[in-house]
Rosetta silent file (secondary structure, phi, psi, omega in degrees, C-alpha in Angstrom):
SEQUENCE: MKNTDTHKVVLPTGDISGKATAPAFAQIMNLLIKILTKLGLLKKDLDYHVVRASMVIIYFFFGYQKWFAYEAQGLIPFISNGPLISWMYPVFGIQGASWFLGVSEWLFGALLFLGFWNKKLGILGALGSCVTFIMTITIIPFMPDGWAASAGGFPAMVGNVAFLMKDVVLFAVSFYLLKQDVMRASLSAESAKAY
SCORE:     score description
SCORE:     0.000 S_00000001
   1 L     0.000  131.795 -177.758   50.881   -5.763  -25.537 S_00000001
   2 L   -83.654  140.642  179.146   48.856   -3.813  -22.990 S_00000001
   3 L   -80.465  117.681 -178.914   48.672   -5.030  -19.384 S_00000001
   4 H   -89.574   -5.616 -178.041   44.994   -5.794  -18.557 S_00000001
   5 H   -86.679    6.379 -175.361   45.712   -6.502  -14.889 S_00000001
   6 H   -70.652  -18.820 -178.218   46.117   -2.818  -13.993 S_00000001
   7 H   -95.781    2.283  179.957   42.531   -2.548  -12.733 S_00000001
   8 L   -76.522  142.586  178.291   42.715   -5.445  -10.284 S_00000001
   9 L   -85.979  128.420  177.114   42.497   -4.623   -6.609 S_00000001
  10 L  -103.789  120.116 -179.535   45.439   -5.840   -4.606 S_00000001
  11 L   -75.141  160.726  179.386   44.578   -6.518   -0.986 S_00000001
  12 L   -54.239  -25.008  179.522   47.049   -5.671    1.798 S_00000001
  13 L   -80.595   -5.940 -177.076   47.913   -9.362    1.901 S_00000001
  14 L    90.112   -2.280 -177.526   48.938   -9.224   -1.771 S_00000001
  15 L   -80.115  132.935  175.691   45.929  -11.369   -2.738 S_00000001
  16 L  -112.609    2.346 -176.742   44.040  -10.350   -5.877 S_00000001
  17 L   -81.316  -23.334 -176.830   41.577  -13.280   -5.889 S_00000001
  18 L    90.744   -3.381 -178.821   39.192  -11.820   -3.324 S_00000001
  19 L   -68.701  -23.514 -179.670   39.361  -14.941   -1.167 S_00000001
  20 L   -74.943  -12.411 -178.674   40.814  -12.925    1.707 S_00000001
  21 H   -71.479  -26.954 -179.770   37.615  -10.897    1.966 S_00000001
  22 H   -62.009  -49.345  176.939   35.713  -13.777    3.604 S_00000001
  23 H   -65.643  -33.953  178.492   37.821  -13.737    6.812 S_00000001
  24 H   -65.554  -42.094  178.185   37.799   -9.932    6.806 S_00000001
  25 H   -62.674  -42.315  179.187   34.005   -9.920    6.520 S_00000001
  26 H   -61.940  -39.913  178.898   33.757  -12.428    9.381 S_00000001
  27 H   -66.214  -42.819  179.108   35.974  -10.223   11.555 S_00000001
  28 H   -63.481  -43.408  179.933   33.918   -7.121   10.777 S_00000001
  29 H   -64.819  -40.867  177.926   30.670   -8.986   11.526 S_00000001
  30 H   -62.346  -39.956  177.417   32.053  -10.341   14.808 S_00000001
  31 H   -65.008  -44.243  178.702   33.053   -6.803   15.810 S_00000001
  32 H   -60.957  -42.536  179.204   29.616   -5.481   14.858 S_00000001
  33 H   -63.316  -42.023  178.295   27.922   -8.231   16.881 S_00000001
  34 H   -62.117  -43.521 -179.473   30.068   -7.427   19.925 S_00000001
  35 H   -63.489  -47.901 -179.364   29.241   -3.716   19.668 S_00000001
  36 H   -64.024  -34.875  177.235   25.496   -4.348   19.301 S_00000001
  37 H   -65.205  -43.979  179.969   25.595   -6.785   22.222 S_00000001
  38 H   -67.512  -26.420  177.364   27.310   -4.223   24.446 S_00000001
  39 L   -74.494   -9.893  175.589   24.693   -1.632   23.430 S_00000001
  40 L    97.952   13.526 -179.206   22.032   -3.865   25.003 S_00000001
  41 L   -67.013  -17.027  179.553   20.230   -5.194   21.926 S_00000001
  42 L  -100.862    9.443  178.447   20.183   -8.641   23.483 S_00000001
  43 L   -59.551  146.861 -178.995   18.689   -7.518   26.764 S_00000001
  44 L   -57.183  127.560  173.748   15.822   -9.670   27.854 S_00000001
  45 L    70.721    5.643  179.890   12.511   -8.590   26.293 S_00000001
  46 H   -59.781  -45.855 -179.952   13.849   -5.459   24.540 S_00000001
  47 H   -61.601  -41.732  179.443   12.476   -6.631   21.172 S_00000001
  48 H   -60.529  -43.326 -179.768    9.127   -7.504   22.745 S_00000001
  49 H   -71.981  -35.704  177.885    8.814   -4.038   24.304 S_00000001
  50 H   -65.743  -43.133  178.405    9.911   -2.251   21.109 S_00000001
  51 H   -62.704  -44.804  179.936    7.322   -4.177   19.079 S_00000001
  52 H   -62.339  -46.619 -178.763    4.593   -3.401   21.642 S_00000001
  53 H   -62.390  -39.346 -179.613    5.520    0.304   21.777 S_00000001
  54 H   -65.598  -37.451  177.740    5.521    0.582   17.983 S_00000001
  55 H   -68.214  -37.864  176.948    2.013   -0.893   17.788 S_00000001
  56 H   -61.374  -44.522 -179.934    0.764    1.503   20.464 S_00000001
  57 H   -64.203  -44.737  179.474    2.178    4.433   18.465 S_00000001
  58 H   -60.030  -45.614  179.964    0.684    3.159   15.194 S_00000001
  59 H   -65.431  -35.004  177.958   -2.755    2.748   16.777 S_00000001
  60 H   -61.413  -50.510 -176.800   -2.576    6.228   18.296 S_00000001
  61 H   -70.707  -42.580  178.972   -1.869    7.897   14.943 S_00000001
  62 H   -65.188  -40.206  178.150   -4.173    5.721   12.844 S_00000001
  63 H   -64.899  -37.918  179.904   -6.986    6.162   15.376 S_00000001
  64 H   -61.576  -40.693 -179.382   -6.461    9.933   15.455 S_00000001
  65 H   -58.905  -34.537 -171.362   -6.925   10.201   11.688 S_00000001
  66 L   -66.579  -10.245 -178.516  -10.333    8.583   11.846 S_00000001
  67 L   -84.771   -2.783 -173.551  -11.893   11.599   13.567 S_00000001
  68 L  -116.038  149.134 -176.344  -11.596   13.798   10.472 S_00000001
  69 H   -61.182  -36.048 -178.983  -13.665   14.001    7.287 S_00000001
  70 H   -59.276  -37.717 -179.924  -10.626   13.657    4.990 S_00000001
  71 H   -75.129  -38.675  177.659   -9.924   10.198    6.432 S_00000001
  72 H   -58.798  -41.039  177.293  -13.582    9.160    6.347 S_00000001
  73 H   -69.021  -38.734 -179.895  -13.602    9.961    2.617 S_00000001
  74 H   -67.096  -23.348 -179.032  -10.258    8.220    2.099 S_00000001
  75 L   -82.155  -12.640 -174.510  -11.602    5.028    3.676 S_00000001
  76 H   -52.961  -50.140 -179.245  -14.490    4.673    1.218 S_00000001
  77 H   -65.680  -26.311 -179.982  -12.692    2.389   -1.279 S_00000001
  78 H   -76.537  -53.135 -177.646  -11.374    0.227    1.550 S_00000001
  79 H   -66.424  -40.767 -179.231  -14.581   -0.217    3.536 S_00000001
  80 H   -60.939  -32.590 -176.367  -16.762   -0.510    0.412 S_00000001
  81 L  -102.854    5.091 -179.392  -14.647   -3.383   -0.919 S_00000001
  82 L   -87.267  115.560 -178.064  -13.951   -5.126    2.379 S_00000001
  83 L   -63.512  -25.536 -179.136  -15.882   -8.377    2.638 S_00000001
  84 L  -100.240   -7.201 -177.625  -15.644   -8.325    6.450 S_00000001
  85 L  -126.455   -1.945 -177.749  -16.154   -4.587    7.012 S_00000001
  86 L   -64.834  -18.030  178.105  -18.558   -3.380    4.319 S_00000001
  87 L   -64.707  -17.908 -175.186  -21.422   -3.754    6.836 S_00000001
  88 H   -66.020  -34.866 -177.847  -20.181   -0.610    8.605 S_00000001
  89 H   -67.161  -46.302  176.933  -21.607    1.866    6.076 S_00000001
  90 H   -63.526  -30.787 -177.176  -25.225    0.686    6.322 S_00000001
  91 H   -82.779  -45.976 -172.179  -24.925    0.579   10.124 S_00000001
  92 H  -111.452  -16.881 -171.928  -22.888    3.745   10.892 S_00000001
  93 H    82.145  177.475 -174.638  -22.704    5.811    7.704 S_00000001
  94 H   -66.468  -53.481 -178.466  -19.451    7.140    6.238 S_00000001
  95 H   -70.769  -36.874  178.777  -18.288    9.324    9.132 S_00000001
  96 H   -63.087  -37.890  177.593  -19.708    6.960   11.756 S_00000001
  97 H   -64.949  -39.448  177.993  -17.745    4.034   10.305 S_00000001
  98 H   -64.561  -42.818  177.936  -14.580    6.122   10.489 S_00000001
  99 H   -63.724  -41.190  178.472  -15.326    7.020   14.113 S_00000001
 100 H   -58.695  -44.840  178.138  -16.039    3.358   14.907 S_00000001
 101 H   -64.576  -39.640  178.828  -12.641    2.404   13.485 S_00000001
 102 H   -62.326  -44.348  178.179  -10.969    5.235   15.409 S_00000001
 103 H   -63.675  -43.475  179.443  -12.496    4.103   18.695 S_00000001
 104 H   -61.305  -44.795 -178.894  -11.533    0.490   17.941 S_00000001
 105 H   -65.305  -41.419  177.860   -7.952    1.450   17.115 S_00000001
 106 H   -67.733  -36.369  177.323   -7.592    3.557   20.245 S_00000001
 107 H   -63.224  -49.201 -179.365   -9.136    0.764   22.336 S_00000001
 108 H   -66.324  -37.071  176.478   -6.740   -1.864   20.962 S_00000001
 109 H   -63.844  -41.147  179.101   -3.821    0.553   21.297 S_00000001
 110 H   -66.216  -41.142  178.199   -4.757    1.278   24.923 S_00000001
 111 H   -65.239  -39.309  176.145   -5.050   -2.445   25.698 S_00000001
 112 H   -64.853  -39.201  177.686   -1.658   -3.074   24.097 S_00000001
 113 H   -62.570  -46.312  178.494   -0.228   -0.207   26.154 S_00000001
 114 H   -65.514  -21.630  177.047   -1.698   -1.648   29.358 S_00000001
 115 L   -64.144  -15.095  172.981   -0.191   -4.978   28.307 S_00000001
 116 L   -59.340  -33.819 -175.973    3.181   -3.630   29.422 S_00000001
 117 L  -110.389  -30.268 -175.434    1.929   -4.278   32.973 S_00000001
 118 L  -126.445  105.304 -175.057   -1.043   -6.614   32.607 S_00000001
 119 H   -65.051  -29.968  179.410   -0.612   -9.500   30.154 S_00000001
 120 H   -66.548  -39.560  175.023   -4.316  -10.372   30.199 S_00000001
 121 H   -68.685  -35.999  175.950   -5.186   -6.906   28.899 S_00000001
 122 H   -60.738  -38.136  177.221   -2.331   -7.276   26.411 S_00000001
 123 H   -60.936  -45.708  179.494   -3.959  -10.484   25.164 S_00000001
 124 H   -61.653  -42.167  179.180   -7.222   -8.624   24.510 S_00000001
 125 H   -65.102  -44.248 -179.167   -5.366   -5.857   22.659 S_00000001
 126 H   -68.433  -37.635  177.659   -3.331   -8.285   20.553 S_00000001
 127 H   -64.100  -45.972  176.737   -6.393  -10.401   19.768 S_00000001
 128 H   -61.354  -37.863  178.335   -8.314   -7.298   18.664 S_00000001
 129 H   -65.464  -42.304  177.088   -5.303   -6.246   16.634 S_00000001
 130 H   -59.453  -46.401  179.971   -5.150   -9.637   14.892 S_00000001
 131 H   -62.175  -42.026  179.169   -8.845   -9.401   13.988 S_00000001
 132 H   -56.041  -48.457 -175.051   -8.350   -5.835   12.720 S_00000001
 133 H   -78.041  -24.801  170.690   -5.596   -6.825   10.330 S_00000001
 134 H   -63.896  -42.057 -179.923   -7.376   -9.975    9.156 S_00000001
 135 H   -62.702  -41.036 -178.389  -10.270   -7.697    8.214 S_00000001
 136 H   -77.871  -33.231  178.895   -8.047   -5.306    6.284 S_00000001
 137 H   -65.360  -34.148 -179.294   -5.960   -8.012    4.592 S_00000001
 138 L   -69.165  -10.477  175.527   -9.130   -9.595    3.209 S_00000001
 139 L   -72.274  -31.435 -170.744   -9.778   -6.370    1.285 S_00000001
 140 H   -50.749  -49.791 -178.238   -6.725   -6.975   -0.931 S_00000001
 141 H   -68.293  -18.080 -174.925   -8.269   -9.480   -3.392 S_00000001
 142 H  -102.407   -0.891 -177.883  -11.393   -7.344   -3.761 S_00000001
 143 L   -75.164  119.491  179.130   -9.786   -3.926   -4.307 S_00000001
 144 L   -65.970  145.466  177.933  -10.594   -2.697   -7.818 S_00000001
 145 L    55.627   34.225 -179.131   -7.625   -1.657   -9.957 S_00000001
 146 L   -87.060  -10.717 -177.887   -5.222   -2.974   -7.317 S_00000001
 147 E  -123.758  131.035 -174.218   -2.956   -4.735   -9.795 S_00000001
 148 L   -69.808  109.519  178.803   -1.122   -2.881  -12.571 S_00000001
 149 H   -62.410  -34.689 -178.841   -2.510   -4.092  -15.900 S_00000001
 150 H   -65.379  -18.962  178.777    0.444   -2.480  -17.683 S_00000001
 151 H  -108.266   14.099  178.036    2.758   -4.863  -15.773 S_00000001
 152 L    94.086    8.843  179.619    0.623   -7.960  -16.340 S_00000001
 153 L    79.241 -144.203 -179.176   -1.614   -7.604  -13.299 S_00000001
 154 L   -54.032  133.700    9.397   -0.972   -9.719  -10.210 S_00000001
 155 L   -99.128   18.471 -179.071    1.534   -9.539   -8.466 S_00000001
 156 L   -78.640   90.151 -174.211    2.314   -5.989   -9.675 S_00000001
 157 E   -81.681  152.360  176.973    0.398   -4.105   -6.994 S_00000001
 158 L  -141.582  160.979  170.220   -0.532   -0.428   -7.153 S_00000001
 159 H    51.948 -120.286 -173.737   -2.270    2.194   -5.059 S_00000001
 160 H   -65.517  -33.335  178.027   -4.551    0.918   -2.342 S_00000001
 161 H   -65.927  -42.881  178.228   -3.330   -2.682   -2.532 S_00000001
 162 H   -60.472  -39.734  177.505    0.246   -1.529   -2.012 S_00000001
 163 H   -63.426  -40.753 -177.365   -0.930    0.465    1.017 S_00000001
 164 H   -72.234  -19.688 -177.681   -2.742   -2.565    2.461 S_00000001
 165 L   -62.377  -25.402  177.307    0.293   -4.845    2.157 S_00000001
 166 H   -61.876  -26.307 -178.223    1.732   -3.272    5.330 S_00000001
 167 H   -69.283  -20.515  174.897   -1.124   -4.940    7.182 S_00000001
 168 H   -64.715  -43.859  178.397    0.393   -8.352    6.472 S_00000001
 169 H   -69.359  -41.980 -179.694    3.390   -7.342    8.610 S_00000001
 170 H   -64.891  -31.561  173.707    1.181   -5.670   11.223 S_00000001
 171 H   -65.633  -43.410  179.579   -0.839   -8.886   11.479 S_00000001
 172 H   -62.144  -40.208  177.896    2.388  -10.842   12.068 S_00000001
 173 H   -64.029  -43.667  179.051    3.412   -8.343   14.761 S_00000001
 174 H   -62.494  -40.958  178.910   -0.015   -8.633   16.402 S_00000001
 175 H   -65.618  -40.040  176.870    0.215  -12.425   16.341 S_00000001
 176 H   -59.520  -46.762  179.512    3.693  -12.256   17.902 S_00000001
 177 H   -64.229  -39.340  178.270    2.360  -10.072   20.739 S_00000001
 178 H   -61.301  -47.955  179.153   -0.615  -12.390   21.217 S_00000001
 179 H   -59.896  -46.552 -178.918    1.660  -15.424   21.481 S_00000001
 180 H   -61.852  -44.641 -177.552    4.032  -13.651   23.867 S_00000001
 181 H   -69.438  -38.685  177.401    1.240  -12.400   26.134 S_00000001
 182 H   -63.906  -44.672 -179.482   -0.556  -15.769   26.245 S_00000001
 183 H   -62.257  -45.417 -178.156    2.726  -17.501   27.065 S_00000001
 184 H   -69.313  -37.858  178.332    3.620  -14.969   29.770 S_00000001
 185 H   -67.170  -38.944 -179.759    0.104  -14.969   31.273 S_00000001
 186 H   -69.830  -35.431  175.752    0.081  -18.772   31.430 S_00000001
 187 H   -65.667  -38.229  177.554    3.500  -18.799   33.107 S_00000001
 188 H   -65.245  -40.147  179.662    2.211  -16.275   35.671 S_00000001
 189 H   -65.639  -40.249  178.278   -0.859  -18.424   36.307 S_00000001
 190 H   -66.299  -38.438  177.782    1.319  -21.507   36.804 S_00000001
 191 H   -64.834  -39.195 -179.936    3.580  -19.574   39.191 S_00000001
 192 H   -66.453  -36.523  178.428    0.545  -18.422   41.182 S_00000001
 193 H   -66.961  -31.473 -178.970   -0.720  -22.015   41.480 S_00000001
 194 H   -65.713  -26.739 -179.708    2.638  -23.118   42.826 S_00000001
 195 L   -93.890    0.000    0.000    2.188  -20.797   45.802 S_00000001
């Protein structure tokens, strides 16, 4: 008779059940948490500043693209099918709509950047950012061929819809910054009244 237990892993404790891995995992996680804490990941406001900086960078690059014809052409399926932004083509034309978006993105990015020092300007930037991503998220249901018919359609997204899904997260980030800036501005106003 052949021994079938030859492939079992024997832990240093002699345990082959795997039950000893739970305390080992807890020890590893506790060590990881201690290391990350000592690296400063729990410093006050670090997450808030990282989120703000990432949005400033995103707006810089996205706004920069809008100045070029390749991006103006690439935006056609998005703007044409956007229920809240399709008005831009009759008003500005194809390149003008792209420039309008570029200016808007740089404006909101600049306001978010200034929000590092002035929470009221940060509020304006975050509010504009929220509106921007609401406008782009509303394109998703109207994007033609956005759901893979070969996979049964919704929720199997393809192409432009898949690209737009990032805006759901960017909206959440914008809302987080808006909440943080409103809260911090109101605390500053209350502190000023106390004096």
